[in-house]
N, C-alpha and C positions, 0 to 999 in steps of 0.2 A: 666792779661788781661788789656788792656788800659782802663782808667777811662773815658768812653765815655759820660756819662750822668751827667749833672749838675742838681742842684735842679730845675732850670728853665725848663730844658728839661724834668724832671719828670712830672712837672705840665702840660707841653704841651702834652705829650703822654697820660696822664691819661684821657684827654677829649675824646679820640677815643678808649679807651681800651675795649676789650671784657669783658663780664660779665657772671658769673654763677649765675643766678636768680636775684641777686641784689648786690649792692656795699655799704657796711656800710660806714658811714662817718669816716674818719681817719685824723690824723694830717699830715700824709705823703701821697704822691701820687707817682705813678710809671709809667715807660714806658712799660706798659703791651702790648707786641706784640705777646704773645703766646696764641693761642686759642686751647684748648685741644679737641681732638676728641677721642671717645672711641674706643679701639681696641677690647675689649670684653665687650660689653654693659652690665651694671648692671640694669636689669629690675625690680628686686624684691624691695619691700618696706622694709624699716628698721624702727625699733622702738627705740627711745631714751628717757630716763627719764631726766628731767631737773627740779630740785627742789631747793628751797631756805630754809634756816633755820638758827637759832642762836646758835646751839650747834653742833659741828662738828661730833661727834660720832653718834648722832641720825640722823643727816642729811644724812650721808653716808648710814646707815641702811635703812632709808626710801626711798632713791633713788634706792637702789637695790630692795627693796620691790615693788617699782612701776613697775618693769619689771620682777617680779617673774615668770610670765608665759613664758617669753622668756628664763630665766636662767635654770629653773628646768629640762626641757627635755635634756639639754646639760650636766648639772651637774651629773645627775643620771647615765650617761654612764661611768663616770671616776672613777679611783681607788684612786686618791689623788688630792689635790689642791695645786697649786703653786701661791703664791702672789708675784708679781714682783714689789717692790717699786721703786721709782725714787730717788736715792741717788747720784746725780751728785756731791754733796758736802758731805763730812763726818763730817763737823763741823757747817755748816750753816743750821739751822732748816727750814728757809723759803724756801730753795732750795731743801728740802728733804721731803719725805712722812712722815707725822706725825703719831705718835703712835696711836692717836685716830682715824685716818683713818683706820688703821689695826683693831682696836677694832670694829669699825662700820662694817667692812667686816665680821669679825668673829662672831659678833652678828647676822648678817644675816645668816651665814652658820650654826650656832649652831643647830637649829632645823631641818636642811635639810641635813646636811652632817656631819658625825661623825669623820671624819679625816682619815688619817693624813693630816696635812696642813704644807707646807714648805714655809717659807719666804726666797726668793732667789734673790740675787743681785750680779752684777759684777760692783761694783763702780770703778770710775777712780782712787780712792785712796784705803785705807785699809778698805775693806768692813766691817770687824768685829768691827773695831774702830767706824765706823759710827753707827752700830747697838747699841753699848754701849752708844754713845753720844745721840742717839735719843730714848733710853730706850726701845728698842725692846725686850731685855731679860725679862723685866717685863711683857710685853704683852704675851710672850710665857708662862710664869709662871701662869698668870691669866687664860689662856685657856688651861690648862694642859689636860683636858678631850678630847680636840680636837687634841692632839698629835702634837702641834705646834713645829717646829724646825727651826733653823736659819742656812742658808747655804751661804757660800761665793763661788760663781760660779767659781771664779778664782782659789781658792784653790781646789775645786772639780776637776777642770782641765779635764773635759770630754767635747768633742766638736765634731762638724761636720764642714767640710770645704765647703765654697762656693766661686765661682770666682766673683770678683768685678773689677771695673776700677781703674787704677792708675791716678794720676794727668795728665799723658801724654796719657790717654785713652788706656793704655795697660791692660793686665789681671794680677791680683794678687790674691793670696789666703787669705781668712779671716776665722778665727776660731770662730764659734758660739757655745754658751753653749748648750750642748746636752740636758740638763734638760728642756730647753725652746722649745725643739723639740720632746717631749715625748708624744706619742699618748695616754698614760694612765693618763696624767695630765690635769686637768681643770685649765687653766692658766688665772690668773687675773692680768691685768695691773693696778696698783695703782698709777696713774700719777697725775700731778698738772698742772694747767693753768699757763704757764710761757712764756714770750718772750724769744727769742733765738738769739745768736750772729752769726749764720750762716744761719739757715733756717726759720727765722722770728718768728716761734712759736713752742714750744715743748709741746706735749700732749700725747696721749696714743701710737700712732704708733712710735713716736720718742723714748718714754720710752722703748719700746720693741726692736726696731731695733738697737739702740745704747747701750742698756743694755746687749744685747746678745754677742757682740764681747768681747773676753777675753784679759787679759794681764797676765804677769808672776805672779806666786805665790809670796806671801810676802817673801822677802829676797832671791828669786831665781835669779840666774845669768845664762846666760846673760839676760838683761832686754829687754822685748818686749811688745808692746801694739797694738793690732789690732784695737782698737777704733780709733787710730790716722790715720789709713788708710782711714777713711771716711772723713777726713778733708784735702783733696788734691785739693780742688777747689769747689766753691759753686755749680756749675752745677753738678759736679760729686757726690757731697754729696747727692743731691736730688735723683739722679738716683740710686746710690748705696743703699740708704734707700729703694727705691721701690723694687730693686732686693732682698734685705733682707726680706722685708715684704712678697713678693711672697713666699719665702721659709718658713717663720714662720707662716703665716696666717692660714694654715690648722690646727694648733695646738692652736690657740687663742680661749679663752672662753668668757672673759668679759673685757670690757674697763670701768674703773672707773676713773673719773677725779674729783679731789678734788679742787674746786674753793672757798673753805671757805676763804682762804687767798691766792690769786694768786700773781704772781710776774710780774712787769712791768719794763721797762728800760733795764738795762744791764744784762738780764737773759742769761743763765739759772742758774747762781750761784751768781751773784753780783747785782741783781736788788733790787727794793724796793717793799714793800707789797701793795696789793690791797685788802681791806676788802670786797670781793665780796659776800661771804656768800651763795654760790651755789654749787651744785654737779651735775654731768652728768654721765649717765651710759648707756651702750648698749652692745649687743652681736656682733654688727657690729662696729669695731674699726674706720673705715673711717667715718661712720655716726656720731659716738660720737665726733670725732675730728672736723667734719664740724660744729656741734653745738657749740663746744668749740671755734672755730675760730669766729663764729658769735657773741657769747656773749662777746668776747674780743674786738669786734669792728674792726677786721682785715679783709681786703679784701680777700675773699676766693680764688681769682684768683692768689694771691701771693704765696701760699704755694705749691711749686713745687712737693714735695714728695707725698702729698695727692692727687694732681691732677693726678700724674702718677699712683698711686695706684688705683684710680678710673678708669683710662683709661684701665688698664690691668685686671680689674674685681675683685680686692681684696675686695672692699666694695662700699657702696653707698655714693657719695659725692653730689648728686643732691638734694638740699633741698626740692624740690617739691615731692620727693619720700621718705621723712623722716617724720614719724609720731612722734611728740613730746608730751610726757605725762608730765603733771605738769604745769610749768610756760610757759608763752609766751616768746619767745626769746627776743622780743623787750622790754618787761617789765624788764628784768634783764641785758640787754646789758650795758657794760661799754666800754669806749675807753681806752685801755691800751697804755701807752707810749711805743714806740718800741725802740729797741737797737740803740745806737748812730751810728752804722755802717749800718743802714737800707738801705741807698742808694747803697752801695756796695753789700749787700745781694740780692737786687732786680735785679742785673744785669743778673741773670740767665734768666730773661724774654726776654732779647735782643739777638742779633745775636752773634754767636761765630766767631770771626774774625781772629784767629791765623792761620788757614789753608786756602789756596786758595779755593774759592767756586767751581771751575771747574778744573779738571785735565783730561788729556787724550783726 
């Protein structure tokens, strides 16, 4: 796509941009011309816990405890728990779910659910190497009574196929991990507050929708990677994530966002730490991510895939219909420095110029 917008143009368009509730102050501005309209309005209210603390494990436990009344009715219907970490990197701890985050979740589950618990990921690299590097086997050993196991979704190689868009807006198949579509599982997304190199911010929805696509088993040939099919254009990425969320959302149980140490700058794998010392949790993934975007100081109008998910009824993105328990958003808001490619990322907000607007 032609690079239409200069930084001066971004500042010009920001003055007239539509707003969802309010616009946090940020270092960057955007040509926001997209005003979302709900297709399937989300009228229900959602509850989000937002807590701060100085010890990660306890902070995670207490954040889940704050919405215990929301979690328990869903948890008791399920046969086992799946914890989906965010291990976009298998070597950089800042980019990956911390072992103490898992401990905090398991501390919460211990008196409420006797297991089994599966920690399951489809890392872009070698999932099991990441588990070793981040000391997940030690966590499983500590919580042996909860029957904790570690699964590489790529090696498990069970999947369901959904149709998504190619870079040319044609149809292509993508394989999603079947375990993340299991009606018997209570699925927990253990995500992180991070900036992103394509969709501005990665939180719980991004953790699930890009964690589900599989790639070839270790040492398997020919090599293939369905995660790459999401990176065919910034506009298609947002839309394909929404389509994936529509497929997965009926199976989602709990969104947990670890902001004890977030990532800013060139996320999701190469950014720098933000000692934010907060955590967020909700049974509504869209609502959790909306609060996450707010506390990162990012304009909520910029996150296309979350806007799309709200428009099609996946969850609540309207802050006026979200009840926050714990801290006030404004009291814990930080302004995260965004990715160096933020201007190109934000072009999804503008017009699509490759195809003539009128034919026939």
